[in-house]
C-alpha positions as CSV (number, residue, x, y, z in Angstrom):
1,M,28.8,91.0,-67.4
2,I,31.7,93.1,-68.9
3,G,33.1,93.4,-65.3
4,I,33.1,89.6,-64.9
5,L,34.8,89.3,-68.3
6,A,37.5,91.8,-67.8
7,G,38.1,90.0,-64.3
8,A,38.6,86.8,-66.1
9,V,41.0,88.2,-68.6
10,V,43.3,89.6,-65.9
11,L,43.1,86.1,-64.1
12,A,44.0,84.4,-67.1
13,G,46.9,86.7,-67.8
14,F,48.2,86.0,-64.2
15,I,47.9,82.3,-64.7
16,G,49.6,82.4,-68.1
17,L,52.5,84.3,-66.4
18,G,52.6,81.6,-63.8
19,L,52.7,78.9,-66.3
20,L,55.5,80.6,-68.1
21,L,57.6,81.1,-65.0
22,D,56.6,77.3,-63.8
23,S,58.3,76.0,-67.0
24,R,61.5,78.1,-66.2
25,V,61.9,77.1,-62.6
26,A,61.5,73.6,-60.8
27,S,58.7,74.8,-58.6
28,D,55.0,75.1,-58.5
29,L,55.2,78.1,-56.2
30,P,55.1,80.8,-58.8
31,L,52.1,79.3,-60.4
32,V,50.2,79.2,-56.9
33,V,51.4,82.8,-55.9
34,L,50.4,84.4,-59.4
35,T,47.0,82.6,-59.6
36,L,46.2,83.9,-56.0
37,A,47.3,87.4,-57.0
38,G,45.4,87.2,-60.3
39,A,42.3,86.3,-58.5
40,Y,42.6,89.3,-56.3
41,A,43.6,91.6,-59.5
42,G,40.7,90.1,-61.4
43,W,38.3,90.9,-58.8
44,L,39.6,94.4,-58.3
45,V,39.6,95.0,-62.1
46,G,36.0,93.4,-62.2
47,V,34.7,95.9,-59.5
48,I,36.4,99.0,-61.0
49,V,35.0,98.0,-64.6
50,F,31.5,97.3,-63.1
51,G,31.6,100.7,-61.4
52,A,32.7,102.5,-64.3
53,I,30.0,101.1,-66.7
54,R,27.3,101.5,-64.1
55,G,28.2,105.1,-63.2
56,G,26.8,107.2,-60.4
57,N,23.5,108.7,-60.2
58,G,24.8,112.3,-59.9
59,S,23.4,112.7,-56.3
60,Q,26.7,113.1,-54.7
61,A,27.7,116.4,-56.8
62,R,27.7,119.4,-54.8
63,E,25.9,122.6,-55.9
64,R,27.7,125.8,-55.4
């Protein structure tokens, strides 16, 4: 659940930046591009946070 929340925050940030840039230029292209980039970045952040919270089971550690 925390991974989904983190991804949603990143996506909202990118959409907010797109809306801010959209108000400065006369095109909707920045909003579309930043929304797509935000969706990808949000997915990546969500996966990273999920993996960090879930952690590993320690079976990959090598003994010396």
